[in-house]
PDB file of N, CA, C and O in Angstrom:
ATOM      1  N   MET A   1       0.845  -1.206   0.080  1.00  0.00           N
ATOM      2  CA  MET A   1      -0.032  -0.033  -0.026  1.00  0.00           C
ATOM      3  C   MET A   1       0.962   1.271   0.003  1.00  0.00           C
ATOM      4  O   MET A   1       1.968   1.388   0.704  1.00  0.00           O
ATOM      5  N   LYS A   2       0.542   2.029  -0.741  1.00  0.00           N
ATOM      6  CA  LYS A   2       1.357   3.485  -0.836  1.00  0.00           C
ATOM      7  C   LYS A   2       0.912   4.391  -0.001  1.00  0.00           C
ATOM      8  O   LYS A   2      -0.299   4.545   0.155  1.00  0.00           O
ATOM      9  N   LEU A   3       1.792   5.099   0.636  1.00  0.00           N
ATOM     10  CA  LEU A   3       1.592   6.006   1.703  1.00  0.00           C
ATOM     11  C   LEU A   3       1.469   7.416   1.154  1.00  0.00           C
ATOM     12  O   LEU A   3       2.214   7.950   0.332  1.00  0.00           O
ATOM     13  N   LYS A   4       0.316   7.965   1.796  1.00  0.00           N
ATOM     14  CA  LYS A   4      -0.112   9.540   1.147  1.00  0.00           C
ATOM     15  C   LYS A   4       0.930  10.577   1.932  1.00  0.00           C
ATOM     16  O   LYS A   4       1.258  10.566   3.118  1.00  0.00           O
ATOM     17  N   ARG A   5       1.296  11.384   0.974  1.00  0.00           N
ATOM     18  CA  ARG A   5       2.197  12.378   1.510  1.00  0.00           C
ATOM     19  C   ARG A   5       1.362  13.565   2.116  1.00  0.00           C
ATOM     20  O   ARG A   5       0.385  13.949   1.473  1.00  0.00           O
ATOM     21  N   ARG A   6       1.654  14.130   3.221  1.00  0.00           N
ATOM     22  CA  ARG A   6       0.815  15.270   3.727  1.00  0.00           C
ATOM     23  C   ARG A   6       1.314  16.451   3.218  1.00  0.00           C
ATOM     24  O   ARG A   6       2.534  16.559   3.096  1.00  0.00           O
ATOM     25  N   LEU A   7       0.523  17.424   2.875  1.00  0.00           N
ATOM     26  CA  LEU A   7       0.927  18.803   2.319  1.00  0.00           C
ATOM     27  C   LEU A   7       1.416  19.600   3.657  1.00  0.00           C
ATOM     28  O   LEU A   7       1.090  19.274   4.799  1.00  0.00           O
ATOM     29  N   SER A   8       2.182  20.607   3.348  1.00  0.00           N
ATOM     30  CA  SER A   8       2.714  21.711   4.267  1.00  0.00           C
ATOM     31  C   SER A   8       1.589  22.663   4.157  1.00  0.00           C
ATOM     32  O   SER A   8       0.750  22.705   3.258  1.00  0.00           O
ATOM     33  N   GLU A   9       1.696  23.471   5.266  1.00  0.00           N
ATOM     34  CA  GLU A   9       0.657  24.572   5.388  1.00  0.00           C
ATOM     35  C   GLU A   9       0.809  25.527   3.988  1.00  0.00           C
ATOM     36  O   GLU A   9      -0.172  25.943   3.372  1.00  0.00           O
ATOM     37  N   LYS A  10       2.056  25.766   3.643  1.00  0.00           N
ATOM     38  CA  LYS A  10       2.206  26.446   2.606  1.00  0.00           C
ATOM     39  C   LYS A  10       1.664  25.997   1.224  1.00  0.00           C
ATOM     40  O   LYS A  10       1.225  26.778   0.381  1.00  0.00           O
ATOM     41  N   GLU A  11       1.739  24.723   1.095  1.00  0.00           N
ATOM     42  CA  GLU A  11       1.251  24.088  -0.213  1.00  0.00           C
ATOM     43  C   GLU A  11      -0.252  23.936   0.040  1.00  0.00           C
ATOM     44  O   GLU A  11      -0.962  23.987  -0.964  1.00  0.00           O
ATOM     45  N   GLU A  12      -0.795  23.774   1.125  1.00  0.00           N
ATOM     46  CA  GLU A  12      -2.237  23.741   1.220  1.00  0.00           C
ATOM     47  C   GLU A  12      -2.834  25.127   1.122  1.00  0.00           C
ATOM     48  O   GLU A  12      -4.003  25.220   0.748  1.00  0.00           O
ATOM     49  N   PHE A  13      -2.144  26.209   1.421  1.00  0.00           N
ATOM     50  CA  PHE A  13      -2.522  27.523   1.059  1.00  0.00           C
ATOM     51  C   PHE A  13      -2.592  27.857  -0.238  1.00  0.00           C
ATOM     52  O   PHE A  13      -3.614  28.401  -0.656  1.00  0.00           O
ATOM     53  N   GLU A  14      -1.512  27.583  -1.089  1.00  0.00           N
ATOM     54  CA  GLU A  14      -1.272  27.618  -2.529  1.00  0.00           C
ATOM     55  C   GLU A  14      -2.450  27.014  -3.178  1.00  0.00           C
ATOM     56  O   GLU A  14      -3.009  27.676  -4.053  1.00  0.00           O
ATOM     57  N   ILE A  15      -2.951  25.723  -2.835  1.00  0.00           N
ATOM     58  CA  ILE A  15      -3.886  24.974  -3.442  1.00  0.00           C
ATOM     59  C   ILE A  15      -5.296  25.823  -3.178  1.00  0.00           C
ATOM     60  O   ILE A  15      -6.081  26.040  -4.101  1.00  0.00           O
ATOM     61  N   MET A  16      -5.501  26.225  -1.971  1.00  0.00           N
ATOM     62  CA  MET A  16      -6.580  27.048  -1.506  1.00  0.00           C
ATOM     63  C   MET A  16      -6.972  28.196  -2.367  1.00  0.00           C
ATOM     64  O   MET A  16      -8.054  28.414  -2.911  1.00  0.00           O
ATOM     65  N   LYS A  17      -5.780  28.941  -2.380  1.00  0.00           N
ATOM     66  CA  LYS A  17      -5.813  30.193  -3.243  1.00  0.00           C
ATOM     67  C   LYS A  17      -6.061  29.881  -4.860  1.00  0.00           C
ATOM     68  O   LYS A  17      -6.632  30.682  -5.600  1.00  0.00           O
ATOM     69  N   LEU A  18      -5.602  28.736  -5.244  1.00  0.00           N
ATOM     70  CA  LEU A  18      -5.929  28.434  -6.852  1.00  0.00           C
ATOM     71  C   LEU A  18      -7.402  28.291  -6.882  1.00  0.00           C
ATOM     72  O   LEU A  18      -8.085  28.932  -7.680  1.00  0.00           O
ATOM     73  N   VAL A  19      -7.885  27.491  -6.058  1.00  0.00           N
ATOM     74  CA  VAL A  19      -9.369  27.196  -6.114  1.00  0.00           C
ATOM     75  C   VAL A  19     -10.142  28.252  -5.861  1.00  0.00           C
ATOM     76  O   VAL A  19     -11.064  28.474  -6.645  1.00  0.00           O
ATOM     77  N   LEU A  20      -9.932  29.151  -4.691  1.00  0.00           N
ATOM     78  CA  LEU A  20     -10.896  30.248  -4.322  1.00  0.00           C
ATOM     79  C   LEU A  20     -10.755  31.515  -5.312  1.00  0.00           C
ATOM     80  O   LEU A  20     -11.608  32.394  -5.431  1.00  0.00           O
ATOM     81  N   ASP A  21      -9.425  31.446  -6.056  1.00  0.00           N
ATOM     82  CA  ASP A  21      -9.460  32.601  -7.070  1.00  0.00           C
ATOM     83  C   ASP A  21     -10.351  32.296  -8.311  1.00  0.00           C
ATOM     84  O   ASP A  21     -10.571  33.146  -9.174  1.00  0.00           O
ATOM     85  N   LYS A  22     -10.850  31.031  -8.348  1.00  0.00           N
ATOM     86  CA  LYS A  22     -11.596  30.674  -9.614  1.00  0.00           C
ATOM     87  C   LYS A  22     -13.154  31.099  -9.051  1.00  0.00           C
ATOM     88  O   LYS A  22     -13.966  31.550  -9.858  1.00  0.00           O
ATOM     89  N   PHE A  23     -13.434  30.964  -7.937  1.00  0.00           N
ATOM     90  CA  PHE A  23     -14.619  31.642  -7.483  1.00  0.00           C
ATOM     91  C   PHE A  23     -14.881  33.102  -7.458  1.00  0.00           C
ATOM     92  O   PHE A  23     -15.957  33.684  -7.589  1.00  0.00           O
ATOM     93  N   LEU A  24     -13.753  33.559  -7.276  1.00  0.00           N
ATOM     94  CA  LEU A  24     -13.670  35.056  -7.201  1.00  0.00           C
ATOM     95  C   LEU A  24     -13.906  35.693  -8.754  1.00  0.00           C
ATOM     96  O   LEU A  24     -14.698  36.605  -8.991  1.00  0.00           O
ATOM     97  N   TRP A  25     -13.138  35.089  -9.662  1.00  0.00           N
ATOM     98  CA  TRP A  25     -13.375  35.350 -10.923  1.00  0.00           C
ATOM     99  C   TRP A  25     -14.868  35.145 -11.549  1.00  0.00           C
ATOM    100  O   TRP A  25     -15.405  35.963 -12.296  1.00  0.00           O
ATOM    101  N   LEU A  26     -15.476  33.853 -11.094  1.00  0.00           N
ATOM    102  CA  LEU A  26     -16.807  33.655 -11.360  1.00  0.00           C
ATOM    103  C   LEU A  26     -17.852  34.681 -10.741  1.00  0.00           C
ATOM    104  O   LEU A  26     -18.752  35.144 -11.441  1.00  0.00           O
ATOM    105  N   GLY A  27     -17.715  34.979  -9.556  1.00  0.00           N
ATOM    106  CA  GLY A  27     -18.327  36.070  -8.892  1.00  0.00           C
ATOM    107  C   GLY A  27     -18.263  37.403  -9.694  1.00  0.00           C
ATOM    108  O   GLY A  27     -19.306  37.989  -9.983  1.00  0.00           O
ATOM    109  N   PHE A  28     -17.199  37.820 -10.007  1.00  0.00           N
ATOM    110  CA  PHE A  28     -17.062  39.179 -10.724  1.00  0.00           C
ATOM    111  C   PHE A  28     -17.638  39.078 -12.209  1.00  0.00           C
ATOM    112  O   PHE A  28     -18.231  40.006 -12.759  1.00  0.00           O
ATOM    113  N   GLY A  29     -17.362  37.703 -12.849  1.00  0.00           N
ATOM    114  CA  GLY A  29     -17.999  37.580 -14.171  1.00  0.00           C
ATOM    115  C   GLY A  29     -19.481  37.749 -14.222  1.00  0.00           C
ATOM    116  O   GLY A  29     -20.063  38.377 -15.106  1.00  0.00           O
ATOM    117  N   ILE A  30     -20.068  37.131 -13.188  1.00  0.00           N
ATOM    118  CA  ILE A  30     -21.731  37.059 -13.173  1.00  0.00           C
ATOM    119  C   ILE A  30     -21.992  38.654 -12.807  1.00  0.00           C
ATOM    120  O   ILE A  30     -22.775  39.339 -13.465  1.00  0.00           O
ATOM    121  N   LEU A  31     -21.322  39.106 -11.802  1.00  0.00           N
ATOM    122  CA  LEU A  31     -21.800  40.470 -11.489  1.00  0.00           C
ATOM    123  C   LEU A  31     -21.616  41.446 -12.865  1.00  0.00           C
ATOM    124  O   LEU A  31     -22.550  42.169 -13.211  1.00  0.00           O
ATOM    125  N   ALA A  32     -20.471  41.416 -13.549  1.00  0.00           N
ATOM    126  CA  ALA A  32     -20.373  42.104 -14.690  1.00  0.00           C
ATOM    127  C   ALA A  32     -21.459  41.848 -15.826  1.00  0.00           C
ATOM    128  O   ALA A  32     -21.993  42.785 -16.420  1.00  0.00           O
ATOM    129  N   PHE A  33     -21.720  40.633 -16.061  1.00  0.00           N
ATOM    130  CA  PHE A  33     -22.703  40.347 -16.819  1.00  0.00           C
ATOM    131  C   PHE A  33     -24.032  40.754 -16.539  1.00  0.00           C
ATOM    132  O   PHE A  33     -24.766  40.970 -17.504  1.00  0.00           O
ATOM    133  N   GLY A  34     -24.512  40.908 -15.287  1.00  0.00           N
ATOM    134  CA  GLY A  34     -25.684  41.631 -14.790  1.00  0.00           C
ATOM    135  C   GLY A  34     -25.431  42.906 -15.009  1.00  0.00           C
ATOM    136  O   GLY A  34     -26.313  43.475 -15.653  1.00  0.00           O
ATOM    137  N   ILE A  35     -24.435  43.618 -14.663  1.00  0.00           N
ATOM    138  CA  ILE A  35     -24.421  45.075 -15.105  1.00  0.00           C
ATOM    139  C   ILE A  35     -24.489  45.247 -16.553  1.00  0.00           C
ATOM    140  O   ILE A  35     -25.176  46.180 -16.968  1.00  0.00           O
ATOM    141  N   TYR A  36     -23.863  44.467 -17.420  1.00  0.00           N
ATOM    142  CA  TYR A  36     -24.114  44.685 -18.876  1.00  0.00           C
ATOM    143  C   TYR A  36     -25.599  44.512 -19.280  1.00  0.00           C
ATOM    144  O   TYR A  36     -26.217  45.224 -20.072  1.00  0.00           O
ATOM    145  N   ARG A  37     -26.030  43.514 -18.641  1.00  0.00           N
ATOM    146  CA  ARG A  37     -27.553  43.290 -18.969  1.00  0.00           C
ATOM    147  C   ARG A  37     -28.470  44.578 -18.546  1.00  0.00           C
ATOM    148  O   ARG A  37     -29.346  45.047 -19.272  1.00  0.00           O
ATOM    149  N   ALA A  38     -28.139  45.048 -17.308  1.00  0.00           N
ATOM    150  CA  ALA A  38     -28.882  46.297 -17.026  1.00  0.00           C
ATOM    151  C   ALA A  38     -28.729  47.443 -17.731  1.00  0.00           C
ATOM    152  O   ALA A  38     -29.648  48.257 -17.825  1.00  0.00           O
ATOM    153  N   ILE A  39     -27.521  47.617 -18.307  1.00  0.00           N
ATOM    154  CA  ILE A  39     -27.146  48.830 -19.050  1.00  0.00           C
ATOM    155  C   ILE A  39     -27.857  48.638 -20.482  1.00  0.00           C
ATOM    156  O   ILE A  39     -28.485  49.566 -20.992  1.00  0.00           O
ATOM    157  N   MET A  40     -27.724  47.375 -21.105  1.00  0.00           N
ATOM    158  CA  MET A  40     -28.240  47.109 -22.433  1.00  0.00           C
ATOM    159  C   MET A  40     -29.505  47.077 -22.476  1.00  0.00           C
ATOM    160  O   MET A  40     -30.085  47.718 -23.353  1.00  0.00           O
ATOM    161  N   TYR A  41     -30.199  46.339 -21.557  1.00  0.00           N
ATOM    162  CA  TYR A  41     -31.664  46.079 -21.566  1.00  0.00           C
ATOM    163  C   TYR A  41     -32.540  47.080 -20.729  1.00  0.00           C
ATOM    164  O   TYR A  41     -33.061  48.133 -21.098  1.00  0.00           O
ATOM    165  N   ASN A  42     -32.559  46.471 -19.514  1.00  0.00           N
ATOM    166  CA  ASN A  42     -33.152  47.220 -18.315  1.00  0.00           C
ATOM    167  C   ASN A  42     -32.737  46.901 -17.220  1.00  0.00           C
ATOM    168  O   ASN A  42     -32.141  45.826 -17.158  1.00  0.00           O
ATOM    169  N   PHE A  43     -32.881  47.621 -16.108  1.00  0.00           N
ATOM    170  CA  PHE A  43     -32.345  47.221 -14.817  1.00  0.00           C
ATOM    171  C   PHE A  43     -32.818  46.017 -14.124  1.00  0.00           C
ATOM    172  O   PHE A  43     -32.145  45.437 -13.272  1.00  0.00           O
ATOM    173  N   TYR A  44     -33.968  45.657 -14.496  1.00  0.00           N
ATOM    174  CA  TYR A  44     -34.715  44.401 -14.086  1.00  0.00           C
ATOM    175  C   TYR A  44     -34.254  43.123 -14.863  1.00  0.00           C
ATOM    176  O   TYR A  44     -34.600  42.011 -14.462  1.00  0.00           O
ATOM    177  N   ALA A  45     -33.557  43.263 -15.854  1.00  0.00           N
ATOM    178  CA  ALA A  45     -32.998  42.143 -16.845  1.00  0.00           C
ATOM    179  C   ALA A  45     -31.731  41.835 -16.091  1.00  0.00           C
ATOM    180  O   ALA A  45     -31.371  40.658 -16.052  1.00  0.00           O
ATOM    181  N   GLY A  46     -30.994  42.787 -15.468  1.00  0.00           N
ATOM    182  CA  GLY A  46     -29.689  42.381 -14.883  1.00  0.00           C
ATOM    183  C   GLY A  46     -29.636  42.128 -13.462  1.00  0.00           C
ATOM    184  O   GLY A  46     -28.707  41.509 -12.942  1.00  0.00           O
ATOM    185  N   ILE A  47     -30.789  42.677 -12.721  1.00  0.00           N
ATOM    186  CA  ILE A  47     -30.542  42.494 -11.294  1.00  0.00           C
ATOM    187  C   ILE A  47     -30.589  41.203 -10.684  1.00  0.00           C
ATOM    188  O   ILE A  47     -30.175  41.122  -9.528  1.00  0.00           O
ATOM    189  N   TRP A  48     -31.057  40.091 -11.304  1.00  0.00           N
ATOM    190  CA  TRP A  48     -30.813  38.726 -10.753  1.00  0.00           C
ATOM    191  C   TRP A  48     -29.335  38.259 -10.908  1.00  0.00           C
ATOM    192  O   TRP A  48     -28.804  37.490 -10.107  1.00  0.00           O
ATOM    193  N   PHE A  49     -28.688  38.804 -12.042  1.00  0.00           N
ATOM    194  CA  PHE A  49     -27.249  38.432 -12.178  1.00  0.00           C
ATOM    195  C   PHE A  49     -26.401  39.050 -11.165  1.00  0.00           C
ATOM    196  O   PHE A  49     -25.515  38.484 -10.524  1.00  0.00           O
ATOM    197  N   ILE A  50     -26.806  40.413 -11.077  1.00  0.00           N
ATOM    198  CA  ILE A  50     -26.003  41.232  -9.924  1.00  0.00           C
ATOM    199  C   ILE A  50     -26.079  40.722  -8.494  1.00  0.00           C
ATOM    200  O   ILE A  50     -25.137  40.616  -7.709  1.00  0.00           O
ATOM    201  N   ALA A  51     -27.459  40.402  -8.269  1.00  0.00           N
ATOM    202  CA  ALA A  51     -27.629  39.753  -7.000  1.00  0.00           C
ATOM    203  C   ALA A  51     -26.872  38.520  -6.853  1.00  0.00           C
ATOM    204  O   ALA A  51     -26.200  38.367  -5.833  1.00  0.00           O
ATOM    205  N   ALA A  52     -26.902  37.632  -7.747  1.00  0.00           N
ATOM    206  CA  ALA A  52     -26.068  36.299  -7.619  1.00  0.00           C
ATOM    207  C   ALA A  52     -24.699  36.543  -7.624  1.00  0.00           C
ATOM    208  O   ALA A  52     -24.016  35.841  -6.880  1.00  0.00           O
ATOM    209  N   GLY A  53     -24.042  37.563  -8.445  1.00  0.00           N
ATOM    210  CA  GLY A  53     -22.748  37.733  -8.104  1.00  0.00           C
ATOM    211  C   GLY A  53     -22.302  38.335  -6.930  1.00  0.00           C
ATOM    212  O   GLY A  53     -21.182  38.089  -6.483  1.00  0.00           O
ATOM    213  N   ILE A  54     -23.168  39.190  -6.329  1.00  0.00           N
ATOM    214  CA  ILE A  54     -22.831  39.708  -4.972  1.00  0.00           C
ATOM    215  C   ILE A  54     -23.066  38.455  -3.886  1.00  0.00           C
ATOM    216  O   ILE A  54     -22.262  38.303  -2.966  1.00  0.00           O
ATOM    217  N   ILE A  55     -24.035  37.708  -4.024  1.00  0.00           N
ATOM    218  CA  ILE A  55     -24.066  36.615  -3.135  1.00  0.00           C
ATOM    219  C   ILE A  55     -22.835  35.599  -3.231  1.00  0.00           C
ATOM    220  O   ILE A  55     -22.326  35.040  -2.259  1.00  0.00           O
ATOM    221  N   LEU A  56     -22.473  35.464  -4.461  1.00  0.00           N
ATOM    222  CA  LEU A  56     -21.221  34.491  -4.413  1.00  0.00           C
ATOM    223  C   LEU A  56     -20.106  35.183  -4.037  1.00  0.00           C
ATOM    224  O   LEU A  56     -19.305  34.500  -3.400  1.00  0.00           O
ATOM    225  N   LEU A  57     -19.771  36.412  -4.242  1.00  0.00           N
ATOM    226  CA  LEU A  57     -18.728  37.163  -3.492  1.00  0.00           C
ATOM    227  C   LEU A  57     -18.797  37.225  -1.958  1.00  0.00           C
ATOM    228  O   LEU A  57     -17.765  37.208  -1.287  1.00  0.00           O
ATOM    229  N   VAL A  58     -20.030  37.298  -1.403  1.00  0.00           N
ATOM    230  CA  VAL A  58     -20.036  37.335   0.055  1.00  0.00           C
ATOM    231  C   VAL A  58     -19.787  36.036   0.569  1.00  0.00           C
ATOM    232  O   VAL A  58     -19.107  35.924   1.590  1.00  0.00           O
ATOM    233  N   ILE A  59     -20.264  35.010  -0.025  1.00  0.00           N
ATOM    234  CA  ILE A  59     -19.874  33.680   0.376  1.00  0.00           C
ATOM    235  C   ILE A  59     -18.341  33.308   0.328  1.00  0.00           C
ATOM    236  O   ILE A  59     -17.721  32.613   1.133  1.00  0.00           O
ATOM    237  N   PHE A  60     -17.857  33.966  -0.863  1.00  0.00           N
ATOM    238  CA  PHE A  60     -16.400  33.860  -0.916  1.00  0.00           C
ATOM    239  C   PHE A  60     -15.562  34.400   0.100  1.00  0.00           C
ATOM    240  O   PHE A  60     -14.596  33.809   0.582  1.00  0.00           O
ATOM    241  N   ALA A  61     -16.045  35.788   0.480  1.00  0.00           N
ATOM    242  CA  ALA A  61     -15.416  36.536   1.446  1.00  0.00           C
ATOM    243  C   ALA A  61     -15.637  35.930   2.885  1.00  0.00           C
ATOM    244  O   ALA A  61     -14.703  35.987   3.685  1.00  0.00           O
ATOM    245  N   TRP A  62     -16.719  35.409   3.210  1.00  0.00           N
ATOM    246  CA  TRP A  62     -16.997  34.538   4.404  1.00  0.00           C
ATOM    247  C   TRP A  62     -16.184  33.481   4.450  1.00  0.00           C
ATOM    248  O   TRP A  62     -15.474  33.399   5.452  1.00  0.00           O
ATOM    249  N   PHE A  63     -16.084  32.534   3.528  1.00  0.00           N
ATOM    250  CA  PHE A  63     -15.135  31.358   3.530  1.00  0.00           C
ATOM    251  C   PHE A  63     -13.617  31.642   3.686  1.00  0.00           C
ATOM    252  O   PHE A  63     -12.876  30.909   4.341  1.00  0.00           O
ATOM    253  N   ILE A  64     -13.227  32.718   3.062  1.00  0.00           N
ATOM    254  CA  ILE A  64     -11.799  33.187   3.203  1.00  0.00           C
ATOM    255  C   ILE A  64     -11.486  33.743   4.772  1.00  0.00           C
ATOM    256  O   ILE A  64     -10.460  33.444   5.382  1.00  0.00           O
ATOM    257  N   ALA A  65     -12.458  34.525   5.262  1.00  0.00           N
ATOM    258  CA  ALA A  65     -12.437  34.892   6.685  1.00  0.00           C
ATOM    259  C   ALA A  65     -12.385  33.596   7.452  1.00  0.00           C
ATOM    260  O   ALA A  65     -11.505  33.323   8.268  1.00  0.00           O
ATOM    261  N   ARG A  66     -13.370  32.839   7.135  1.00  0.00           N
ATOM    262  CA  ARG A  66     -13.327  31.497   8.143  1.00  0.00           C
ATOM    263  C   ARG A  66     -11.977  30.788   8.160  1.00  0.00           C
ATOM    264  O   ARG A  66     -11.439  30.404   9.199  1.00  0.00           O
ATOM    265  N   GLU A  67     -11.443  30.635   6.879  1.00  0.00           N
ATOM    266  CA  GLU A  67     -10.244  29.813   6.782  1.00  0.00           C
ATOM    267  C   GLU A  67      -9.084  30.504   7.379  1.00  0.00           C
ATOM    268  O   GLU A  67      -8.147  29.885   7.883  1.00  0.00           O
ATOM    269  N   PHE A  68      -9.161  31.973   7.313  1.00  0.00           N
ATOM    270  CA  PHE A  68      -8.047  32.583   8.012  1.00  0.00           C
ATOM    271  C   PHE A  68      -8.105  32.523   9.477  1.00  0.00           C
ATOM    272  O   PHE A  68      -7.072  32.365  10.127  1.00  0.00           O
ATOM    273  N   GLU A  69      -9.300  32.645  10.054  1.00  0.00           N
ATOM    274  CA  GLU A  69      -9.476  32.456  11.412  1.00  0.00           C
ATOM    275  C   GLU A  69      -9.043  31.012  11.830  1.00  0.00           C
ATOM    276  O   GLU A  69      -8.446  30.894  12.901  1.00  0.00           O
ATOM    277  N   PHE A  70      -9.271  30.022  11.149  1.00  0.00           N
ATOM    278  CA  PHE A  70      -8.968  28.635  11.316  1.00  0.00           C
ATOM    279  C   PHE A  70      -7.382  28.424  11.268  1.00  0.00           C
ATOM    280  O   PHE A  70      -6.817  27.645  12.035  1.00  0.00           O
ATOM    281  N   ALA A  71      -6.754  29.136  10.365  1.00  0.00           N
ATOM    282  CA  ALA A  71      -5.326  28.951  10.233  1.00  0.00           C
ATOM    283  C   ALA A  71      -4.689  29.670  11.421  1.00  0.00           C
ATOM    284  O   ALA A  71      -3.625  29.228  11.854  1.00  0.00           O
ATOM    285  N   ARG A  72      -5.231  30.700  11.962  1.00  0.00           N
ATOM    286  CA  ARG A  72      -4.604  31.398  13.136  1.00  0.00           C
ATOM    287  C   ARG A  72      -4.657  30.418  14.258  1.00  0.00           C
ATOM    288  O   ARG A  72      -4.208  30.719  15.364  1.00  0.00           O
TER     289      ARG A  72
END
C-alpha cells in the first residue's frame, strides 16, 4: 500500500488560493454580466445576475475569513 504524503501549510494555502481564485473570477464575471444586461436592456433584466454575483462574492469573503481564522 502506498503511503499518502501530507501537504505543508504553505502547499495547502497555495492550493486553496488557486481554487478560491476561480470563485472570485466567477463572482465578478456574473456581476459584470448583470451590469451589462442592466445597461443594455433594463435594470430588471440584470438585477438577478447582479444579486447572484454579490451573493457569490459574499460567500467567498465569508469562506476566506473563516479559513483565515482557522489557520490562526
